[in-house]
C-alpha positions in Angstrom: 53.0 -18.9 32.5 52.5 -15.8 30.2 51.4 -17.5 27.5 48.3 -19.2 29.6 47.2 -16.0 31.0 47.8 -14.5 27.5 45.9 -17.5 25.5 42.8 -17.9 27.8 41.9 -15.1 27.2 41.5 -15.0 24.0 40.6 -18.0 22.6 37.7 -17.1 25.3 37.1 -14.0 22.8 36.9 -16.2 19.7 34.5 -18.6 21.0 32.5 -15.5 22.1 32.4 -14.0 19.0 31.7 -17.6 17.4 28.2 -18.4 19.8 27.3 -14.3 18.9 27.1 -15.2 15.6 25.0 -18.1 15.2 22.0 -17.7 14.9 18.9 -16.5 17.1 19.4 -13.4 14.8 17.2 -11.1 12.2 18.3 -11.2 8.6 17.3 -8.8 6.2 16.8 -9.7 2.3 17.0 -7.0 -0.1 14.4 -6.9 -2.1 15.3 -6.9 -5.9 12.1 -6.6 -7.5 10.8 -3.3 -9.1 8.0 -1.3 -9.0 6.9 -1.9 -12.9 7.6 -5.7 -11.7 5.3 -5.4 -8.7 2.7 -3.6 -11.0 3.5 -6.3 -14.2 3.5 -9.4 -11.4 0.0 -8.2 -9.7 -2.4 -6.8 -13.1 -1.3 -10.3 -13.9 -2.9 -11.9 -11.2 -5.9 -9.4 -11.1 -6.0 -10.0 -15.5 -6.0 -14.4 -14.1 -8.6 -13.7 -11.9 -6.5 -14.9 -8.5 -7.1 -11.5 -7.0 -10.4 -9.1 -7.1 -10.8 -5.6 -8.5 -10.9 -4.2 -5.8 -7.5 -5.9 -3.9 -5.7 -5.4 -7.3 -6.0 -1.2 -6.9 -5.1 -1.5 -3.0 -2.4 -3.5 -4.0 -1.8 -1.0 -6.8 -1.4 2.3 -4.6 0.4 0.6 -2.5 3.4 -1.0 -4.6 2.9 3.0 -6.0 3.0 3.8 -2.1 6.1 2.4 -1.3 8.5 4.1 -4.8 7.3 6.9 -3.3 
């Protein structure tokens, strides 16, 4: 009887912790790019005509602000 009174709460705890870890959460992903890489990618997009000069300048400022 004692085993049952300890085992039941322990099982409930394990089950609730297991369910709490399943889905529904927000995940964060670390950025592995550097400021230099972002600027080079941006410049490449501009040179290829993918973005306008105005878009290039705005995005460049955003990248620089992010790393200040």
